[in-house]
FIDRENMAR-634796 format. One line per 10 residues: number of its first residue (from 1); their letters; for each residue x, y, z of N, C-alpha, C. Coordinates in steps of 0.02 Angstrom, whole numbers, always signed. Layout:
NUM	a	X,Y,Z,X,Y,Z,X,Y,Z  ... .
//
This chain:
1	msneditlta	+49,-59,+3,-7,-4,-15,+62,+54,-12  +18,+144,-5,+49,+186,-21,+68,+203,+37  +103,+255,+47,+134,+280,+112,+111,+376,+108  +46,+384,+95,-6,+437,+92,-27,+441,+153  -41,+516,+181,-61,+515,+234,-135,+481,+248  -131,+455,+327,-213,+429,+350,-221,+473,+395  -299,+491,+399,-332,+522,+447,-379,+485,+499  -378,+472,+542,-411,+459,+590,-467,+467,+615  -529,+420,+630,-571,+476,+677,-606,+428,+731  -621,+467,+792,-671,+438,+845,-705,+491,+884 .
11	gdaevrvspg	-772,+495,+892,-813,+557,+926,-770,+617,+878  -760,+649,+931,-730,+695,+898,-650,+723,+927  -621,+673,+884,-535,+648,+901,-522,+627,+844  -460,+672,+816,-444,+657,+731,-377,+658,+749  -314,+606,+704,-286,+590,+702,-260,+586,+662  -173,+626,+621,-153,+627,+546,-105,+585,+561  -94,+527,+509,-39,+485,+513,-3,+484,+459  +81,+520,+454,+112,+499,+414,+158,+460,+405  +148,+401,+365,+195,+360,+336,+271,+395,+299  +221,+429,+266,+311,+459,+200,+345,+516,+225 .
21	nggrlsglkv	+342,+534,+317,+371,+579,+354,+373,+543,+427  +433,+478,+407,+458,+461,+470,+403,+425,+499  +344,+391,+479,+312,+361,+519,+269,+405,+570  +266,+467,+555,+253,+510,+634,+183,+540,+630  +147,+527,+693,+98,+566,+714,+103,+650,+679  +66,+686,+628,+65,+757,+616,+20,+782,+649  -19,+765,+683,-61,+805,+726,-126,+752,+753  -152,+795,+819,-212,+745,+842,-239,+820,+859  -298,+812,+871,-358,+846,+864,-422,+844,+926  -401,+861,+969,-467,+856,+1013,-528,+896,+1004 .
31	gslellrqgd	-578,+890,+965,-625,+946,+971,-602,+1002,+908  -586,+1060,+926,-543,+1111,+894,-485,+1120,+935  -449,+1072,+954,-398,+1106,+994,-332,+1053,+976  -281,+1070,+929,-226,+1053,+912,-186,+1005,+962  -171,+951,+975,-120,+943,+1033,-57,+956,+1016  -39,+927,+943,+44,+921,+933,+69,+983,+911  +117,+998,+901,+145,+1061,+869,+170,+1039,+790  +137,+1094,+754,+142,+1064,+693,+202,+1095,+647  +211,+1041,+599,+283,+1049,+548,+326,+991,+556  +365,+994,+491,+379,+922,+466,+425,+903,+529 .
41	rygcfpmvpw	+451,+917,+559,+513,+895,+599,+472,+873,+680  +405,+912,+682,+361,+889,+747,+306,+844,+751  +242,+846,+773,+205,+807,+769,+234,+743,+850  +213,+684,+815,+263,+638,+854,+288,+581,+813  +355,+569,+820,+397,+523,+779,+417,+478,+839  +376,+414,+807,+447,+344,+825,+516,+353,+851  +539,+330,+901,+634,+326,+895,+638,+276,+902  +683,+224,+834,+677,+191,+827,+734,+170,+809  +779,+120,+794,+810,+67,+854,+862,+99,+898  +856,+165,+915,+859,+173,+981,+835,+255,+992 .
51	cgrirdgrfl	+852,+266,+1075,+796,+331,+1091,+883,+357,+1113  +841,+437,+1111,+881,+498,+1139,+951,+490,+1098  +1025,+512,+1132,+1093,+501,+1116,+1118,+444,+1128  +1160,+412,+1063,+1219,+370,+1089,+1300,+410,+1076  +1330,+399,+1139,+1376,+443,+1155,+1434,+415,+1081  +1441,+473,+1046,+1512,+483,+1004,+1477,+436,+922  +1404,+425,+933,+1381,+378,+892,+1402,+313,+883  +1442,+288,+949,+1462,+209,+943,+1415,+172,+994  +1395,+117,+954,+1371,+58,+1032,+1392,-13,+1026  +1420,-60,+1053,+1457,-96,+1059,+1383,-158,+1032 .
61	dggtvrqmpl	+1395,-191,+978,+1361,-236,+954,+1382,-316,+944  +1371,-342,+1028,+1403,-413,+1013,+1480,-381,+1019  +1529,-401,+989,+1596,-397,+991,+1634,-341,+937  +1568,-315,+912,+1582,-260,+872,+1573,-201,+879  +1618,-147,+861,+1580,-71,+881,+1545,-47,+809  +1495,-10,+814,+1452,-7,+763,+1454,+86,+768  +1475,+125,+715,+1451,+183,+711,+1407,+206,+674  +1363,+242,+713,+1312,+300,+671,+1320,+350,+645  +1281,+375,+612,+1288,+457,+571,+1274,+490,+633  +1331,+537,+655,+1317,+605,+689,+1280,+667,+674 .
71	nspphaihgt	+1217,+642,+683,+1144,+678,+669,+1162,+719,+717  +1182,+729,+781,+1183,+794,+829,+1231,+780,+868  +1288,+805,+818,+1363,+815,+839,+1366,+831,+918  +1413,+786,+936,+1451,+733,+942,+1435,+671,+928  +1358,+677,+936,+1318,+612,+959,+1264,+595,+900  +1236,+525,+904,+1190,+525,+861,+1136,+518,+891  +1075,+552,+876,+1014,+533,+910,+950,+513,+875  +901,+490,+924,+819,+474,+903,+818,+405,+859  +875,+368,+831,+865,+319,+777,+880,+338,+718  +837,+300,+656,+852,+319,+571,+773,+294,+574 .
81	ardgawrtar	+711,+270,+603,+684,+253,+566,+632,+332,+550  +634,+375,+591,+638,+447,+579,+653,+469,+520  +687,+468,+501,+702,+467,+408,+679,+427,+371  +633,+385,+391,+632,+340,+324,+571,+356,+301  +550,+304,+261,+464,+311,+221,+446,+236,+269  +377,+230,+288,+354,+195,+303,+295,+174,+261  +266,+119,+263,+223,+90,+212,+159,+84,+265  +97,+86,+225,+38,+72,+273,-3,+6,+263  +12,-48,+316,-18,-112,+309,-90,-91,+297  -116,-83,+335,-188,-95,+377,-216,-35,+389 .
91	vsadeavitc	-269,-26,+353,-315,+76,+389,-380,+25,+398  -421,+49,+449,-485,+59,+464,-511,+133,+465  -572,+139,+505,-587,+206,+525,-542,+230,+585  -535,+205,+655,-502,+198,+679,-424,+185,+709  -399,+147,+661,-343,+102,+674,-294,+111,+608  -242,+110,+627,-167,+117,+556,-107,+64,+573  -74,+23,+538,-46,-22,+541,+13,+2,+484  +61,+29,+515,+104,+37,+461,+209,+23,+480  +217,+4,+427,+286,-42,+442,+349,+13,+413  +426,-12,+438,+471,+17,+403,+513,-15,+427 .
101	eltdpwphpa	+550,-45,+362,+612,-95,+341,+677,-55,+389  +706,-85,+442,+773,-57,+474,+826,-61,+407  +862,-19,+385,+912,-44,+332,+975,+8,+333  +1011,+25,+315,+1098,+46,+308,+1072,+124,+327  +1082,+158,+393,+1162,+130,+423,+1161,+78,+478  +1100,+60,+490,+1086,+5,+539,+1103,-60,+518  +1139,-90,+542,+1191,-145,+521,+1148,-212,+540  +1093,-203,+549,+1037,-267,+556,+987,-272,+522  +980,-303,+464,+903,-293,+431,+832,-307,+487  +791,-305,+490,+717,-302,+556,+680,-238,+517 .
111	rvtqivslae	+613,-241,+548,+554,-240,+532,+528,-206,+597  +493,-138,+576,+466,-89,+635,+388,-106,+614  +325,-95,+655,+293,-114,+648,+250,-60,+697  +196,-2,+678,+177,+19,+743,+98,+33,+719  +81,+24,+767,-26,+19,+755,-36,+81,+819  -70,+120,+778,-106,+182,+801,-188,+187,+810  -206,+158,+860,-276,+131,+878,-321,+202,+924  -384,+240,+880,-390,+297,+932,-435,+265,+953  -472,+308,+996,-544,+294,+1047,-559,+377,+1055  -624,+380,+1079,-642,+435,+1075,-603,+480,+1123 .
121	daltltmsve	-591,+433,+1162,-556,+489,+1238,-469,+456,+1245  -443,+432,+1189,-381,+392,+1202,-347,+392,+1139  -295,+386,+1141,-227,+365,+1076,-179,+316,+1117  -203,+246,+1086,-135,+200,+1070,-92,+187,+1046  -51,+187,+1044,+41,+180,+1007,+80,+106,+1024  +72,+50,+988,+99,+32,+994,+159,-8,+956  +221,-22,+970,+297,-15,+908,+314,-84,+930  +331,-115,+879,+379,-177,+902,+443,-194,+830  +483,-217,+841,+552,-236,+805,+572,-311,+797  +563,-322,+763,+566,-406,+744,+626,-411,+701 .
131	tyddsfpaql	+661,-450,+715,+708,-482,+665,+705,-550,+639  +740,-574,+565,+725,-628,+547,+776,-675,+559  +828,-645,+559,+877,-704,+580,+955,-686,+621  +926,-632,+661,+977,-598,+697,+982,-599,+735  +1024,-565,+796,+1023,-543,+870,+1065,-477,+876  +1007,-424,+912,+1065,-357,+899,+1030,-314,+966  +1058,-270,+986,+1028,-221,+1061,+991,-180,+1009  +928,-156,+1044,+912,-96,+1007,+844,-63,+1081  +806,-13,+1047,+769,+22,+1106,+694,+50,+1043  +665,+63,+1076,+620,+97,+1030,+587,+155,+1089 .
141	gwhpwfnrtl	+541,+208,+1081,+499,+246,+1095,+470,+294,+1058  +438,+354,+1076,+405,+414,+1066,+422,+475,+1084  +433,+518,+1045,+433,+579,+1039,+371,+639,+1025  +328,+643,+1062,+284,+691,+1057,+289,+764,+1071  +283,+820,+1036,+276,+883,+1037,+209,+908,+1052  +198,+925,+1114,+155,+923,+1126,+137,+1001,+1130  +78,+1026,+1104,+97,+1103,+1112,+83,+1153,+1179  +129,+1198,+1196,+150,+1225,+1252,+81,+1235,+1291  +47,+1279,+1236,-5,+1325,+1237,-72,+1291,+1209  -127,+1294,+1234,-177,+1267,+1207,-239,+1331,+1228 .
151	dgadarldfe	-253,+1358,+1181,-332,+1413,+1179,-305,+1446,+1229  -233,+1481,+1236,-246,+1523,+1279,-193,+1491,+1364  -181,+1436,+1379,-177,+1417,+1417,-127,+1371,+1400  -73,+1382,+1470,-23,+1352,+1465,-2,+1269,+1514  +32,+1226,+1460,+41,+1159,+1491,+61,+1174,+1561  +51,+1118,+1598,+85,+1088,+1677,+94,+1024,+1646  +163,+1033,+1696,+164,+952,+1690,+180,+925,+1751  +166,+879,+1782,+155,+845,+1841,+152,+773,+1825  +209,+736,+1874,+238,+676,+1869,+277,+655,+1933  +296,+608,+1959,+328,+586,+2017,+371,+524,+2019 .
161	pawqeergdd	+436,+528,+1978,+498,+500,+1967,+505,+460,+2025  +537,+383,+2028,+579,+376,+2066,+643,+405,+2068  +681,+411,+2011,+730,+449,+2033,+733,+480,+1960  +782,+538,+1946,+804,+550,+1905,+880,+548,+1869  +888,+533,+1828,+967,+509,+1792,+1011,+581,+1781  +1048,+583,+1828,+1098,+638,+1834,+1148,+647,+1770  +1127,+726,+1725,+1142,+728,+1657,+1212,+747,+1663  +1264,+721,+1617,+1318,+764,+1633,+1322,+820,+1578  +1381,+850,+1575,+1397,+896,+1515,+1382,+875,+1446  +1369,+821,+1421,+1379,+799,+1371,+1329,+786,+1358 .
171	hlptgnridk	+1248,+798,+1404,+1179,+769,+1402,+1163,+692,+1405  +1220,+662,+1424,+1202,+583,+1424,+1213,+576,+1500  +1150,+542,+1512,+1175,+511,+1597,+1241,+497,+1619  +1256,+498,+1680,+1313,+494,+1706,+1316,+417,+1766  +1262,+399,+1737,+1251,+309,+1774,+1240,+342,+1858  +1255,+407,+1869,+1223,+412,+1950,+1113,+441,+1958  +1110,+400,+1990,+1017,+437,+2023,+1024,+479,+2059  +974,+547,+2039,+953,+595,+2098,+896,+590,+2094  +889,+640,+2147,+811,+642,+2179,+788,+690,+2109  +721,+710,+2078,+713,+770,+2035,+693,+814,+2031 .
181	kpgpwddcfg	+745,+862,+1978,+751,+911,+1994,+708,+944,+1970  +691,+1016,+2010,+646,+1063,+1944,+673,+1081,+1868  +623,+1105,+1842,+636,+1106,+1765,+664,+1176,+1764  +658,+1186,+1713,+655,+1151,+1628,+689,+1087,+1653  +686,+1050,+1586,+710,+980,+1574,+722,+969,+1528  +790,+921,+1526,+803,+892,+1470,+827,+811,+1492  +772,+801,+1522,+815,+748,+1552,+775,+674,+1562  +803,+613,+1578,+784,+557,+1602,+764,+520,+1653  +707,+513,+1634,+663,+485,+1723,+669,+410,+1741  +661,+382,+1811,+640,+306,+1811,+575,+313,+1842 .
191	mpggvdvtvt	+532,+281,+1811,+470,+271,+1840,+434,+170,+1847  +492,+145,+1897,+480,+84,+1897,+404,+40,+1917  +354,+79,+1922,+302,+61,+1907,+248,+69,+1840  +284,+109,+1788,+257,+125,+1726,+261,+198,+1716  +273,+213,+1664,+249,+288,+1636,+206,+318,+1658  +198,+349,+1689,+125,+417,+1700,+132,+475,+1698  +123,+522,+1678,+154,+582,+1670,+77,+651,+1663  +76,+672,+1683,+4,+706,+1647,+32,+789,+1651  -5,+794,+1579,+19,+850,+1550,-72,+897,+1556  -55,+955,+1581,-143,+1005,+1612,-126,+1069,+1579 .
201	wpgrlelkvt	-170,+1067,+1540,-207,+1151,+1509,-231,+1172,+1534  -248,+1205,+1611,-268,+1224,+1642,-360,+1246,+1614  -401,+1229,+1638,-479,+1241,+1603,-476,+1236,+1532  -425,+1192,+1509,-469,+1169,+1421,-442,+1097,+1436  -401,+1062,+1436,-383,+976,+1426,-343,+953,+1492  -343,+902,+1507,-293,+837,+1531,-263,+799,+1512  -213,+787,+1480,-191,+714,+1460,-139,+690,+1501  -164,+636,+1505,-107,+580,+1547,-76,+541,+1495  -13,+536,+1487,+28,+496,+1466,+46,+427,+1487  +44,+371,+1480,+63,+307,+1529,+85,+267,+1464 .
211	sreewvvvyd	+124,+224,+1503,+172,+169,+1465,+189,+116,+1527  +181,+16,+1508,+229,+1,+1581,+300,+8,+1570  +332,+40,+1523,+394,+51,+1497,+422,+100,+1581  +473,+99,+1580,+524,+116,+1638,+545,+189,+1639  +550,+219,+1577,+567,+259,+1561,+547,+327,+1548  +554,+393,+1537,+529,+424,+1512,+561,+490,+1497  +581,+535,+1437,+632,+580,+1427,+592,+622,+1442  +566,+692,+1473,+542,+752,+1487,+592,+799,+1454  +546,+837,+1413,+593,+891,+1387,+559,+953,+1352  +573,+999,+1391,+514,+1074,+1402,+546,+1135,+1423 .
221	eqaeavcvep	+620,+1144,+1370,+668,+1184,+1346,+633,+1229,+1307  +586,+1207,+1253,+572,+1280,+1212,+506,+1298,+1230  +498,+1333,+1199,+446,+1399,+1220,+392,+1379,+1180  +388,+1346,+1133,+330,+1310,+1082,+291,+1255,+1102  +343,+1215,+1139,+311,+1142,+1151,+353,+1103,+1224  +298,+1047,+1237,+331,+1016,+1281,+331,+924,+1269  +373,+901,+1272,+375,+823,+1246,+401,+775,+1316  +336,+731,+1311,+350,+664,+1360,+372,+627,+1330  +409,+564,+1329,+430,+519,+1297,+442,+446,+1325  +380,+407,+1340,+417,+375,+1356,+442,+317,+1291 .
231	qtgppnglnt	+474,+276,+1343,+551,+249,+1286,+577,+163,+1331  +602,+130,+1295,+615,+64,+1311,+684,+71,+1356  +715,+139,+1366,+779,+107,+1391,+795,+199,+1395  +858,+204,+1439,+879,+273,+1432,+913,+290,+1389  +952,+375,+1379,+977,+387,+1325,+1061,+364,+1345  +1074,+334,+1278,+1127,+302,+1270,+1129,+236,+1311  +1061,+194,+1303,+1052,+124,+1331,+1076,+65,+1285  +1092,+86,+1216,+1116,+33,+1180,+1175,+14,+1213  +1221,+62,+1236,+1285,+64,+1284,+1298,+22,+1369  +1217,+49,+1404,+1218,+59,+1470,+1151,+6,+1472 .
241	lprlvtplep	+1112,-8,+1449,+1065,-42,+1460,+1021,-84,+1405  +1081,-115,+1380,+1058,-140,+1294,+980,-217,+1309  +935,-184,+1270,+893,-249,+1260,+896,-297,+1197  +906,-342,+1195,+895,-373,+1125,+860,-414,+1109  +850,-394,+1041,+798,-416,+1002,+841,-478,+962  +785,-551,+980,+829,-587,+943,+751,-628,+890  +774,-709,+837,+718,-714,+810,+667,-729,+854  +663,-748,+911,+614,-763,+952,+595,-716,+1006  +612,-683,+1007,+601,-612,+1043,+607,-532,+1028  +536,-524,+983,+527,-473,+961,+516,-404,+1034 .
251	leatttwswr	+562,-353,+1010,+536,-287,+1080,+459,-243,+1052  +431,-260,+1106,+381,-206,+1088,+349,-178,+1140  +344,-112,+1147,+311,-72,+1197,+246,-17,+1151  +200,-10,+1233,+156,+37,+1188,+147,+84,+1251  +111,+131,+1213,+86,+191,+1263,+27,+218,+1249  -4,+249,+1316,-76,+271,+1305,-84,+337,+1324  -116,+377,+1267,-142,+441,+1305,-197,+450,+1314  -236,+485,+1362,-306,+473,+1394,-307,+582,+1399  -381,+564,+1395,-397,+651,+1395,-464,+646,+1417  -462,+700,+1449,-531,+747,+1474,-532,+804,+1458 .
261	rl	-595,+822,+1473,-606,+892,+1447,-600,+944,+1516  -564,+979,+1539,-584,+1005,+1579,-644,+1068,+1593 .
//
């Protein structure tokens, strides 16, 4: 099937999926409110086969050191699939399934599948990485850019992590776990009971971002948007906390965004 844009609807909710632009969600409207920052680089893009930064773009793959392109020098950031063209596998009124093949510069052939399911009061995203005959470390996650201001109301972030990953001058976790510091943040947090972050636009909308995964990066250093990024491991995790994808064990994760009007 093609990689043309897809529009899903449920009640007064509408999500736009753009397979041809890195498999990202290019919009999410609840009534008249557009929740996602607009623009080719924004919306919500999948981070795969790694999340955040890899130190110097290098990671250990078995006994081999792999070098990824330094797309955020001196590091490699956010994986390769957001730069690729995804294809539509299946679509209905409220659900779309899109796929992407991992190819060069990623050294291991693999398929990524993302399922976008819309309900009247929630959006569920499920992503998996499957390999055919190989084993390799990987991560996956999502990078939504939520509009900071909705109809004149500024977003407030509420979450209670078990710890914050101390961030070094190179923007990567040092390995030390510290208490949550006041924002603004470009930081990774540990939530062993599962990601649970609430974004509130007072008087407008409350949005809860949840996931069974234990890691979330919160980025709110820009004036236009706030980012709440559930992921399967911390930044530089291909080196520090690798999750192995094998032919028998794909890597899969889910996040749900649920909302209510205020």
